[in-house]
N, C-alpha and C positions, 0 to 999 in steps of 0.2 A: 608654615610649611608640613608641618605635620596634618595637616586636615584641610583643604580649600572648601571654605566653607559660603553659601550664598545668600545676601542681604535681602533680606523678604522688601524692604522697599525698594530695590528695583524692578517689584512684582507689580506695583500699586497703577501701575495707567496699562492693566494689560489689556487689549483690543477685546469686546463683549463679540458673543457669540461660540460658536463649536468650530475648531480647526478642521478642515475637511484636507483628506490623505493622511499619509505619512511624514516624517518631517525626514529631513537626512537621507532617503531617498531616493532624491530625483531621477540616478543613474539606472538606478533597475527598473523604475516604472519607467523613464525613456525607452528604454531595452524590450517591455512590455508592450507597453503601446508597438514599438515595430513590429516584434514577432506577432501580435492580433492583429496590424494592417496587413503585412504580405499574407498571400492570396497561399496558401499550402507548397508543394515543391519543397518536402524536408525543412521549413520555417516553423519547427514546431518550436515550444518557450520550456529549459528547465530552468525552473526559480529555485536560488541555492540560497544559502546564509543560514546564521542557531537562530533555534525556536524561538519564540518570542518576540520575534521581532515587525511580525505584523506580516507575512507572506501571504498567509492566506485569505486575512479579509483584506489583504491588498489584491491580489489578483480576483475574488469575488468583488470586488466594488468595481475594478478597474470591468472585467466579463460583461459583467452583470448590466453596465450603463453602455458597452458597443454591442451588448449581443437587442439590446433594450433598438436601437437605432436601426438593426439589420432587417432582412425580410426572412419571416419566419421561414422555412426549406418546408420541401416538400414532403406525403406524407408514402408510406408503402405497409402494404398488406401483401399476402399469403394466401392463395386458394386453389382450388385443388384443379391436377392435372389429371382430364380424365380418360386420356389415353398412356399417361405414366405413371399411374397415383402413385410413387417413387420419385416424382422429382414433383414436388408442388410450385408452382410459376408466383413471380415478385412482381405486383404490377403497382408501378410511381401517380399519385394521384396527388392533385394539389393541392395545400395545402389549409386544413380542418373538412377534407372530403374525403378518406378514407371512416371515420364514424358511421357521416351517414353512407353511408355505403352497405357499409355493415351492415345498417340499420333500416339503410332498404329490404337487403338482400334477407337478414329478417323477417320482414316485415312482410317480404313476399313468399315463402317460404309457408311465413302464417294464412298467407292466401289463398294458396296454394293447395295448403293442405285442408282448407274449405270448400274449394269451387271443382277441385277432380272430384271427391266422392261424390259433391253433390251432382255432378253432371253425370256420373255412371250410375246413379239413381232417379235420373230422369226419365219418362215418359219414354223418349227419344229413344232412348238407352238401351233402353228393356223391350219396345217394341221390334230395333232394329236385333240384337241379339238374338230375342226371338227367333223371329224369322228366320237369323242364321241357324240355327238350332231347329227349327222343323226341317227346314230344307233338307240337312245332313239325315234327318228322322227321314222327312220321307224317303229319300237314294235308300236308304236302311232299306225302308219300308219297301220298293223298288225286285232292291236284286233279290228279298227272298221269298217274295210275292214270286217273281219266275222261278224261284226255285220249285215252291208249296205246287204253282199250274203243272208245273213237269211232273212232279213226281204226284200227281192227284189223274193224271194221261196213264201214267205208266202202274197206280192202283201200290201206290206207295209211300206211307207216312212217315212224314219229316218231323222226329222228336226232339226238343230238347230236355238233354239230362244233366245232370252236377257233372256229370264226364266230359259237357259236348251233344253236337248233336249225332240222334241214331238214327237209319231210318231202318225201317221195318213192314215186310211185304203185305199186301191186304188181300184177301177174299169175300165180293159181295162187302165190301165195307166194314170187313171187321180183321184186325190184323190177324194172321196167321201162326198158330203159337207152336214150338219148334219142331214140335212133336208131328201137327201135321206138313211143315215145308220139307221134313223129313219125309213122307209120303208120298211126296209128289215126282212127277217123273224127272228123272234128273236132268234133262232136258229142260224142261219149263222151270228147273232150280239154275241151270247152268245160263239160263236166260233171264230170271228174274234177279241173282247175282248184277250179271254184266250191265243190267239198270242202274241197279243200286250202285255200281261203280261208276258212270256217267253223270247218275245225279252228287256222289260224292264231288270227281272233278269238279263238278259245277259250285259246291259248296268251298271248295278250297278258293276258288280265283273270286268270289264272292270274298271269303276269310282277308282273303289277299288286298282285295281292296279298300276293308273298312277302315282299317289305319290313314291310307290316303285319302279319306274322305274325312276320318275326322282332324287329320293334320292339314288338310283346304278350310274344315273349321276355324280352328285353329289359328289358321290365319286369316279366315276373316278378321273372327274378332281382337286380333292382336289388330289387323289394320280401322276396326274401327272403333280401338281401345285409340291409338294413336290418331288417328282423326278426331277422336273426343275431345282428347287431351290436350290437343293444338290449339281445338276453342279456348281452353284454360288455359294454356301456358303463354299462349300470342299475347293475349291483350295485357294480363297481368306482365309477362315479359317488358311489351314496350312502353309501359309508363316509368322503369326505372331504366330502361336501355333511355328513354328520352330524356331523363335528369342525366345521366351522364355521359350523352355521346358528343364532348370534348372530348373527353380523358381516352387518354391511346390505351390498344388492351381491354376495357371493361366492354366495347359492342362484343367484340370474339370471345369477349368470357359469360358473356351474356348470354349468345348464342350456343354456345357447348352448351352451358347448364339447360333453356331450351330443347338440346337435344336428347340432354340426360337425360332431362326428368319425362318426356314422353317413352322413352327407350326402356326406362323401368319405374312404370307410372303404379307401378302394382306397392312401392315401397311409402307411396302415400297413404293409397289403402290402408295400410299396416298402420300406419301413423295418427291413420283417423280412428281406431280401431284402439289403440293406446287413449287418442285423446277421449274416445267415450268411457272408455273405467275412469274417468281421472275426475276427482271434485271442480265442478265448477266454482271459480272461471279461470280455472287451470286449465282444461282443454286444448284450447287453441295452443296455448304454449306450450303443452306439453308434443300437442304434433308438429310443430317448428323443431322443436327440440328432440325429437326420436331421433336416437343412435342413427340411423341408416340414412338420416339426412342429414349429420354433417359433412358428410361430402361438398355439397352447394352453403357452406360456411364461408364465411371473413373472417381472414386472424388476422387483425391490424397490429403492425411492428410498429410500426408508432404514426403515432394519429396527435397532429398538432389542433388540437381542440383548446378556445378559450372555456370549456364550459368541463374542461378537467380540471382547473386553474393553475392551469399553467401561465406564464407570462409571456409578454407577446414579443415579437421580436426571434431571432435565432437559440436558439435552446445555452443551458451550459449546464450543466451535471456534474456534478462532484461525487464521483465512485469509490467509497471508503473503504470495500471492499472487494478489490479487485484481482481478485480471481479468474480465470479462466472462462467461469460457463459463465460470469456477469459480466468479463467484457464483450465478449460473440454472442455472446445467447447460449441457447440447445435443446435438444429434444426432451420432452418428457415421455413416461410411459405408462402405461396403466395396465397393471394383472388383470388380464381374464381367464378364468378357464385355467388356472397357473398357467400359462403365457402375458411375455410382456408385451403389449402391442404399441404404437404408437399412430397418428396421421398427423397431417400437415396444421391441426390446430391444437398441438400441441407443441407447439413449435415454439419460442419464449426469447422477446429479442433481450439484447446485452445493454450493455452502458453507451456500446463504439451507437448502435441503431440509433438510444434516447437522444443523443449526442450528436447524429448526424445531421450537416448543413451548420453546426453553431461548435460548443466547444468542453474540451473533455478537459476534466482536473483531478491526477491520478498522483497519492504519494508518493515516491521513488521507491521507498524502505520497502511498501507492504505486495508494491508489482515484482519488484523483485526477491519475496521472498516465498511467491507463489508460485507453485509447478505448473511449469506451458503457457502462463499468460505473458510474461516479458518478450518472448519467442511471440507468440501470437500478436500480440502492437506491434511488433513490427513488420510482422509479414501483412497486418491490412493495411498500415500505413506505406508499406512498401507496395501493391500491391491498388492499394485506392477501389477494394472491394471485399465483405465482410462478408466469409464462408463460415455456414454452419456445423463446423463438427465437436467431434467430443473427445475429449480429454485421451480415453481408448484407447481411438483411432489414431491417435496423431501418437501414440507408442506402442501400435501395435500388440496391447492386449486382449483383443477384441474385434471380432470378425463377423458380426451378428448383420444379416441385413435392419440398414433404418433408412430415413428419409433422405434427399440428399435437394435441401433446396435451391433454388437459384439463388445465387450472388446477391447483394444488395452494391449499387455506387456507394463508396464511403467520399465524402468532404468535410472534415473534421480537421479542427486545432485541437494537438493537444499538450495541457500544460504536466507539465511532472517539478512536484516538488518534494524538494528535498538537502542534504546539506552536502557541503563542500566538497566531504571526500569521494562519498559518490559517484557525483558529480566529472570527480577526476578520474577515478575508476575508471566509471564505462566505456569515458575519453580516449583510457588506455589497453583498453580489454576486450571494449568491445565493437570492432570493425566499422557497424553500420551506426554507431552511435551518433557519429558524427556528423552523419549524413543526415541523420532524422530528425535532431534537434537541434540548429545550427542558431539560435538565439540563447543566450544566456541573461540571466536578471538577477546578478546579485547584489544581495543586502545586505545594508550595515554595518557592524555591529554598534559603530559607536559613531560620536560628530565631536567633531571637533569644538572645546568650549567656548563659546561666546555671548557677550551679550543677545542677539537675537536669538542664537540657540539655547538660552535660559528661557528669555519667552516664550519662544516654541516647546522646548520641553513643556513648560507649564500651561503653557492653553493644553497642549497634547493631555494633559494629568488632569486637568479641570476641565478637558471634554466627559475623557471617560467614566469621573465622578456622573456626572448630569447624563451621561445616557446610561449607566448603569444607576441611577437614580440612591444613590447614594450621599449622604450631607458633603454637602463643600467643606473646600479645603480651606482654612487659616492661610494667611500669608505666613506666618513663621510655619506653620503643616507644608504648605507649596516650597518651601524655600528649602524645607528638612530633605522634602522627597525629589527632589531635583543633589543634593547632596548625594543622596543612599544611589540614585543616576550614573555619579560619579565613582560611586564606590563599588555599582558592578562593573561600570568601561575597566577598576584597576587602575583608573588615571585618575589622578586631577585636574588633568588637561582636554579630558573626553566627559563627554555626556554619553550612557547608555543608550540603545536603541531598544532595547529587549523592554519595549514598554508592557509585554503580558504581566512580568513580574511586576512589574511595577505599579501594572494594575492590579494583581495580586493583595501587595503589601496594604493597598489605599483602599481596598477590602477589607480583608483581617481591623486595619485600624479605624473603621467603618464601622466595624464592630464594637472595640473599646470605645467609642463617642458615645453608641446608647450604650455602654451602660453606665455612661454614668451620664449620662441624659442631656449632653452636650448636644449646644445646634452645631457645630463643626466640626471638623477636625483639624486637631490641631499638630502643634511637633510632637507633645510630649504622646500624642497616640498614636503614631507614625515609630518614636524610640520607643510603646509599648510593644507594638506587634511587631517590630524587629527583635527586640531583645526575649520575646515569649517565642518566637520561629527557631532563632540562635539555642534557647533553654529546651525544645523538642525533638531539636534531633543533637542534638549534644550528650546525650547517651556516653556514645565512645569516646567523645574528646574529656568529657570526666572522667570514665577508667583508666587511660591514661595517665592524666594528671596523677591523680587517684597515687597511682604506681610510681611514680616518680617523689610526690611529693610523702609520701611511706619508706621512700629511698629504697624499693623493689627496682625500682629504673635507677641505677645510679648519674646524678646527675645534680654538679657542685654550681651553687648562687653563689656563696661567698669563699674565699682563699685564693690560693693560687699554686698550682700547680704546671712544673716543666712534663713536656709533650704531652698535653691535653686540653680539651678545647671543647667546648659546647656549641654544634654543629645544629643547625636547625633546615625542616624538611617542610613539605605541604602532604600532604595525604586527602586524599577527594573520595566521598564514596557517595556515590546517588550524591542527591544536588546539597550535598553541603561538602564543607572543604574546610580544613583547620591547622593551622599549624602545631610545632610539638617540638623539642629540643631530644637529639640526640652525641654521648659524647663523640668525641673522633680519637684516637689516641695513635700516640707517633713511638717507634722506641727505633733506635738507630747503633750503628757501631761499623767498624772497619770490612771492607770484604771490596766485591767487583762493582761497585757501580750498580749494584741493581736494588730495584725498586721494587717491592712485593705488597699489591690489593690484596689483601685477606678476600677480600670482597671477592675480586674476580677470580682468584683459586679457589674458590667453593661455589664459583657457579651461582654470585647469588649475584653482582655487580653488572648493571645493562654492559653496554655496548658504549653509552657518554659517559658515563662513570667514569671506565676502563679509560677512558680518552683525556678524562680530568687528569685522570692521574701520571697520565703520559707525560702529559703537559709539563706538571709537576717536576718529573724527570728532564725533560730542557731546558727548564728552568735553573736550575740549580746544576747540571751542568755544564750551563755558558755564563753562566754572570760569577762564579767563586773558584778562587784557583785552579784558571785558567793554565798556567804552566807546569801538574802538578796532573797524575791520570784521576780519574775521578774514583774516589775507592771506600766511598758507602755502598754499607747494605741499613736498607733501611724498611721499614713494615709499617703500614698505614689500615685501620681498621676502624667501623663503624663498630662499638662495643652492646654489646644487648641487640645487638639487629639480626633478628630473625625471615626479618623478607627480605624481596628483593631490595636489593636499591639502586635506584637509576637518576640519571642528571646530573650536572658537571657545578651544581649553583652548592655545593660542599667542597668542589676544589680549595677554594679559599682556605677557608676552615681547617683543611688536610696539611694544606703550606704553612700555614702558621700551628698544627702541632709540628712538621717538621723541623722550621726551621727553632720555636723552641728547642726540641729535644736537641738538635745539633749545636746550639749555642750555650746550651745548661743554665736557658735560663726563664723563672716560670711566667707561666701566663693567667693573667686575672678571674676566675673562675666565674665574674658577675656580668660579664660577660659572654654574647650569644654571638654568632656571625654568618650571615652568609654570604652570599655571592660568588662568582668563579674567575676566572682568571687565566690572563695570557703568557707567551714564553717573555714575554718582556717583563710580566710584573702587574701589569696591569687590571685593574679589578673592573669585570664586568658588572652587565644587567644580570639580573635572572629572576623569575614571576613569583605570584604570589607572594609581592613581599609584604603585604596589609598582613596576609594569617599570619607568618615568620613570627614577624616583631609581636602580634597580638599576644600569638602562643606562650612567646619566651616569657610576656609581660605576666599574661594567667599563671605562670608558672612563681613566676618572683614574688606575684603578690596571694597569691596561697602559701608560699612559707613568708612573706612577710619584707617589702620592700623596706631598703636599706638606703637607696641613694643612691648610691654606687654599681647597680644594676644597668644593663642598657645592652643594647643591639647595633653590630658594625652592620652595615647597610653601603653598597656600591652607589657610589656620585650619584650615577646614570639613572637610579632606580628612586632617583627623591622626587621627582614629578609625576610617582604613582603613590603616595602615599593619602591615602584616604581612610588613618587609622579611628581607631573606634575613639570614642569623645570621650571615657575615662583614662584611656592608653595617654589621652592628648594633655587631661587634665594631668595626670601623673607628671608627666613632662615639665607641664608646667611650675607644677608648685617642685621641682627639683628633686623627686621619688624616684625621676627611671631616668635613660638618655637613650640617643638613638644618634649616631655617629655615622657619617656619610664620608667615603674613606674613597680614592679617584688608586691609590698604590698601596701595594703590601707594603712597601715599605710606611705609609703613614698607618696603617690595622696593626704593625706590629707595637707600631710607639703608642698606640693610646693601649694595646692588651698586654702592655709590659712596662709602659712607664720610664721607659727607657731608649734616647735614641737609637734609631736608625741606622746613619752613619754613611756616607757615603765619598767616592774613592777622592784620592786627595791628589796631585801630582805630581806623585811617587806610585798614581798606579792603585795607594793601600786606600782599606778603611784604617777610621781611626780603632787604636786596640782595646778601647771599652765597648764599643758599639753595638748592636747588634748581628750584624753583616759583618764587621769584622770578627765579633766571637765565630763567628758562622765557618769563618773563611779557614780562621786560626784551625777550628779543629775537622775542617776537610784534608789542611795539611798533614794536619795529624797523621789521620786520616790513612792517605800518601807517606808520611815516615815511614810509616809499624808497617806498612803494607809490606814500602822495600824494604826492612829490615828483616822482615820476615822472612821473602824473599832470596837471602844475603843467605840466612841464614839455614835455610833447606837447602841451599845448591842448586848449581846448573839441572832443568833435566825434572827435576821434582815437582809434583802436585803442591797447586798453592790452596786456600781453603773452597775453593770454586770449583776443583776439580779441572783447573785449565795450567796448562803447562806456564811455568817463570823462564823466564833471561836469565 
């Protein structure tokens, strides 16, 4: 009964092959299947359960299998918005077309980077441009020719100077010097001045016409450029448009691209100059990637292409770092001239984009600890669209001008994986959670131990060794591993489903099997793996045991004492748990019915421990000396306890110590006690029973087993016993014992080697029984209190400060 073992013989007829799926998780897998089968509408899934039960692998296997049968989702791209550059457009394309369209646009730009400069270097363009220039020059010459003819008729010379035009009077074809002009008749001077004024007025008219002529020339050149560019652009655009003619939004976008290219044809000329400076064969590529040509690029947000190594079907995305940006995407910036700038090509997709049309798996704890990530996920699931914003904008920390990309419609099934506490807290504290995650898949911790279950677990362990390419397990090794899964479950009638923990044991055992050059993993290898791990994490356990064996911490394992007993507790630190002993003492005297819990008084006792002590008070006051007032003052304490005390598993030990102090009967210190008690005196089950027994066994073994030492446990905990083999062997050899008790009376009889006693027909206990001595002591306290009250007189204060009658 101390350790239920598996007979290796029942494992001989295991069927061959690897087991598929998980053992004992039918309910969780059914919930997963339902959640994935119901589309949208808040039927997202929360997968809960302890670590190591195969939650992640089960989710991955089921989702990948289902996704492989589904059609791949559409692609999404962001392109430039030429009328509103700060609002890039989102375009949906059939699956696999986004990358093709991006490559087609890159090829288009590359071709335009060659054809546009070439057409502007053609003879036709040069001839027509020269004609426009020549026509403008002729118009210029005609205007100035009229001015020169008029000036010649008036005998005035038109001179060009650095300061502009100047008019000089002439005489006999020679310009007049200023002193000769002053010698002329004033009337003649006036006449010449009027003629010069007339010419200046004509010159002013000419100069006013020149900008209009130049503007007309530029318009003609621009019209010529657009005409010539249209020839190159129309043919190239037509090829791309024909390839994607059936995709909504692409023809309209290409028309806008064509119009913008024609309006900004000089950009391609600049790109061509940059390409000519680049080394070959990178010249053409440099032309296509000129910074000013990025406005015509295609930013693929979701591209389903077999060339990317993606599996066919719907996507299954496991986001291991679900930050705000990694979920919904973000907009990058680059530094230019000391300023941060961006454009639509710097929009980066998030996990929701990649999982759109498929499945997104997130660790619940990870998303909850990321600022803004949980609220962002709920918002996109409620709105069913993905809007890319920055976290700074969400919290109003920045107000810079940025991009506002078109939102992308969202259709995704989100699977959260977390423990049960997170699930229940979210249900209680987040009003949106229940409407968004309507399916819960709860993975079991363990499974009922049956012949079929043993074989399924054995087959799963064998499958793990094959998958991880470990040495095969012998029959005794496999049986030992099954026993360890029962120990992990802390129940001899169950088997743990924490397969990953079992897998770690097998991997370490495989190492020890290799050390001794064995062809298979045996029970000895499993045992060594367990012992080595216990040794690795046992520093603190050994330190505590050393303190006891050196009598720094006072724990007696021999002799007897009144009002003193060994209690047992479990310490859990990280991934290790171990049992240890603590001395519990009780002291009693006459009082007013007050039971003092010293741990609670100094705020070291938790509420459950305090509840256990109050139950003791209820037990005493309703079982003994019912015809007299309770006149007891008692104190209980964990000796040499400097940390918190919580739980009610020591309430049995506290009651034993209290009864011993009241009856003045010594308790055998060779025993340690665990168990909780109710007001009826029934001993109730507790947790960590294996660790507690082993902890006291190790203390006794370190001091030397006497054959009288043992542990008292609740009878209802017998089904949980999966003790270490050395403890079982010591019990079998009569060196240690484990006693299962159902009532306090049973335990007191073992601890004191005296009958507890039951009430007779007169309503009293036998005088020399434990209960008789307790009741007699309590009556004596009541009599003493009554005499004390009489001696003090009416109206005097008793020891508790209360008035007595």
